[in-house]
N, C-alpha and C positions, 0 to 999 in steps of 0.2 A: 610827694611831688618829684618830678623828674629833675635830676641834677646833671648839669651839663658843663663841660669846660671846653672852650674854644681858644686855641693858640692864635696870636696875632689878631686879636679881636678888637683892637682900638680903632681900626679903620678898614675901609674896603669891604671885601667879601666877608671877612670875619665879623666885622661890625654889623653888616646887614644880616648875617646869619644869626648873630646874637640877638638883634632886635626882633627878628621873626620868631625865634624860639622863646624869648621872654614873653611875646605876645601869645604864644601857644601854651603858656603857663609853666615853662621851665624855670628853675632856679639856675641862672647862668653865671658861670665864673669867666670873666673877661681876662684872659692871659695876655700879658704885654710886658715887653722889656722896660719901657719907659714908664716910670711910676706916675708922673704927672698926667701924661696922656692917657694911661690906662684907667687911673681913678676918674678923670673927666669923662671918658667914654662910659665907664660903668655907671657913673651918676646920671648921665643922659639916658641910659638905657633901663635904669632900675635893676641893675645887676650887681654882682659882687666882683671885686677886683682881686686878682692874684698876680703878684710880680713873677714873671716867668721868661727867662732867656733859654730858649731851647738848645742853645749851643753850649750851655754851661750845666755840668751834671749836678753841681751843689744847688743851683738855682732850681732845676727841675725837681730834685728830691725835696727841697724846702716847699715847693708849690704842692707836691703830693702830700707832704706832712700836713700842710695847712688845710687842704680839702678833706684829709682824713679826720682831723680834729673838728672841722666846721660842719661836715656833712656825714662823714662815716661810709660814704659810698659814691660811686660815680656811674650814671646811667648812660651818658652820651659823651664821647670824646671826639672832637673835631680837630684833626691835625691840619690846620690851615696855614700856619706861619711859613713863609718861604721867601727866597730872594731870587732875583732875575739873573744873577750871575755876572760875569765879567764883561760880557758883550765884545769879545775879541774875535777877529777872524779865526777860523777853526785851526789853521796852521800855527797861529801864535798863542793858542791857549795851552798853558803849562799844566803840569801835574798839580802844582800848588794851586792854580786857578780852580782845577777840578775839585780838589780837596775842600777849598773854602765853600764852594757851592753845595757839595754833598754834605758838608758839616751841618748846614741848616736844613736843606731839602729832604735828605735821607736820614742821616745820623740823628738829626734833631727829632724827627718823627719817631724814630726807634727809641731814643732816650725817653721821650714823654710817654709813649706806649708802655714801655717796660716799667717805668716808675709808678704808672697808674693802673697796671694790670691787677693788683690785688683789690683796688677799689671797683674796678669793672667786674671782677669775679664775684664781688659781694652783691652785685645786682643780679636779677633774674632775667632781664631782657636787655642786656647791655648792647651798645652800638658803637662802633668806631668808624668815622668817616675820614678818609685820607684824601686831601685835596690835591689831585694830580693835574694833568693837562692833556690836551690833544696833542701837544708837542712831545709827549712821551709815548705816543702811539706809533709804532712802526708802520701800520697801515695808513694812518693820516699823513705822516711826514713823507711817505713815498707815493702819495696820490696827487698828481699834477692838478687836479680839480679842487683840491683843498688849500685853504690859506696856510696850513701848517707846513705844506711843501716848500713854501717860499722862505722859511726861516732857517738860517744857517747858525746853528749854536751847538757847540760841543758839550758844555757843562750843564746848562739848564735842561736841555731836552733829555740828556741821558740820566740826570737826576730824577726826573719825573717817570722815565721808564723804570728805573730802579724802585721808585716808590710803589708802583703798581705791583711789582713782584713782591716787594716786602709785605704789602697788603695781602696778597694771595697766600703767602706762607703763614702769616699770622691767622688767617682764617681757617687753614687746615689744622694748625696747632691748637686753636681754641674754639672749637665748634660751638661752644655755649655763648660766644660773643659774636655778633654779626659784624664783620669787617668789609667795608666796601670803599673802593676808590672812585673818584668822580672827576669828570672834566667839566668845569664851568663854562667852557667856551672862551672865545676871544673877548674878554670883559675889560672895560675901561677902568683901570685902577692905576695907582702909583707905579705899579710893577712895570707898566708898559707906557708910561707917560700919558695915561688916559686915552690911549689910541684905539682901544678895542671897540668893536661895534655893538657888544652887548652891554646893557646897563648893568650896574651892580645888582640891582633887583633881579634881573634876568639871570645873571650868573649864579647868584645865590640859590636860585630855585632848586637845582638838583642837589645842592648841599643839604638844604633844609628837608627836601623830600626824603633823602636817605637817612638823615638824622632822626626822622619821624616814622621810619618803618616799623611794622609790628613784628611780633615774635615769629611770624611765618615768612618774614621777608628774606630776601637773598643774602648770601654772604660769599666773600671771595670774588666779587665781580667788579667790573669797571663800567661806570654808567655816565651818560651825558643827557642832555635835555630830551633826546629822541629815544632813550632806552639804553640797551646794552651797547657800549662803545666798542668799535673795532680796536684791536690792539696788536 
């Protein structure tokens, strides 16, 4: 049976991705910081809960140790957990603000990936999906015809750009594992006050699609609902 870990899976895109992958027959580990919410989500989904704060090295390693003992391998990792950032005007965003956002959106994904790499390498068709954003695309944020052009953010946007590059570097370093970044589109979640025009179900489509790619699937790419995303 395919074993899958999803970070930030107690709500939103992570929860919907978990629901769909459980439905597809995966054994899903719901990663969440909050024990109560994580356990409740896992119970509703028919999944397993693992306490996981991606900003804390000890928490991440403890989660990796738990999955190692419980399953012995990991076939799919979805780095979904993220924060919207400080929402300050660009000129008022500080280095400390940037560090806080990168701590979750970039360093957190690296922490989790690094700790789970031995489990991913134990599989034969392992996949990593990094949930990025069109707001991390230079092409999208500089195109006046796209909604991303209208968003002014220094920390969140640059953190998602960095995540796409992190994905690319892992893909080259580990050719036996398929690493892909995805843009779920402007999806209605707590991250944006549920203002997005995509439903959570629509936003999760590309995450699920890339989590289910076969051994001949792509690696090192950036994808949205239409296919290869401009970056």
